[in-house]
Phi, psi and omega in degrees: 000137182281132176296151185291160167266127183252137176229134177280129184238125174228005178091351179288155176304323180296318181288327178290325173296322178295324178301316181296317177296314181298322179298317179293322178296318179296318179297319179298326183270349188067035185249161172285147174258125178252119175270114185247122174244120179271119183268098182147193181099181185298329186276336182224121181241130175274132179304148180304141176061022176248128178295147184306320183252045176271170177305330181293340181241022184301318180297322178294322179298316179298321179296314181295317178300319179294321178297315181290325177296318177295320178297318179294322177298317179294322179297313181290333174294324180278325182215087189304330186262001184289140176279128185243133174236145178252144178217118175251123187231142175278126178153169175294134182307316184295323179290317180299314182290327176296318177295317178300326183295343181290336182236014181256156172274337181198140172246131182241133177220160174280166182281343176220146175239178181296332185268357182282146175291143185299335183279350182273135175282334181220128179294158181297332179300316181296315180296315182296314181295321178299328181275329189241349183298148182268358176223171177303143180241125181250118179257120184274119182205167172069193179237093184293152174268109184301334180266359183279173180277169164279122183265121179256124172277094186265115180245354177078007181278151175301325180293339181268000183301318182289332175293321177298313180299318180296318182297317178296315180297319181293318177298321178296314180298321184275349186066034184249160171288161174244125175252111179266112184251123178240121184254134181223164177205174176255020180297149188305319185294339177268349189262340180225163194268335185196177184294343180282343181278156183292137180285343180238117182226163176263130185259140167264094188297324178297319179294317179297319179298315179296322179294319179291327173298319178296318179301315180294316180298318180292325179298326183267348184301134179091321181289325176300318182291325180285339180230068181293343180284348182267126174279121185249130172242128179256139179222126177255122184236133174262120182166201179276130188299304186297314181296320181294318181290319179297317179298317182292333181294343180297336180249015184251161173264343178197141172244136182241131180219152171285160180295329177204159185223211183290144175078189177091196185257141176293148175094352179277129175275335180228120184283169184292328179293314179299316180296319180298319179294318180298327182270332192229355181298153182268005180212172178304151183235129173252125177251129185240117177274148175290144179300134178075013180295141178226177179291356181276358183280196182245143182242139179244000000 
């Protein structure tokens, strides 16, 4: 049985857009769609010793029921045959969705919620879930190109292996091409392993280019054979990683990245590339953590 697709619902335009995306994802997987509304948090407080659905909170109940009814209407509009379940839970939204991610195949959220400050491009819920979620997290943002490819941020790291698998599966489900983009440079931090190595070195650029081609080929190895129905395009780009991926996302319908990749600082659960995409990509972003990932890993 396929685990459900979970979507966080708070009534904001962003969350309702996420509902539509989540409904289509659930339909593609043959999965149930779970509409999850977390009752609580900084924006809504239940009075002490009052049950959530007591007379003192009757108006709030009507508001939540109305929000979920609209979300269900939007879900069926996007995917008429999808099975929809509602879940209202007491708790902080980020905690509730993190728990939901343990038994979900995918968690979908909007890029902004009702409780987010207007100056933020991405609510704290999205960043936290991308770093701590137990399943892939899809943040709905930007204006995707429906005819564009699924864009894979391929870095060749072991931590990114599950992101590669997810990207291939997603391209197969959507009937889309897969564009695997690997960005490299001769910048010092990519050229040596630690502070004991010399900060100024001479590069054999042809050798580095060939090595990065090998890294990209190995990252895709095996997945092509498991998904022969997916048309794969590989692209090797020399430049800045974050800027190159953000630029490429402008022509994609989805960008997929691992939570962290090669290089960076130890202890980061979410790398700088993933964070940059979550904040600035021109289309929805799926972040995939490696199974069993902990804070002891490396972040890029």
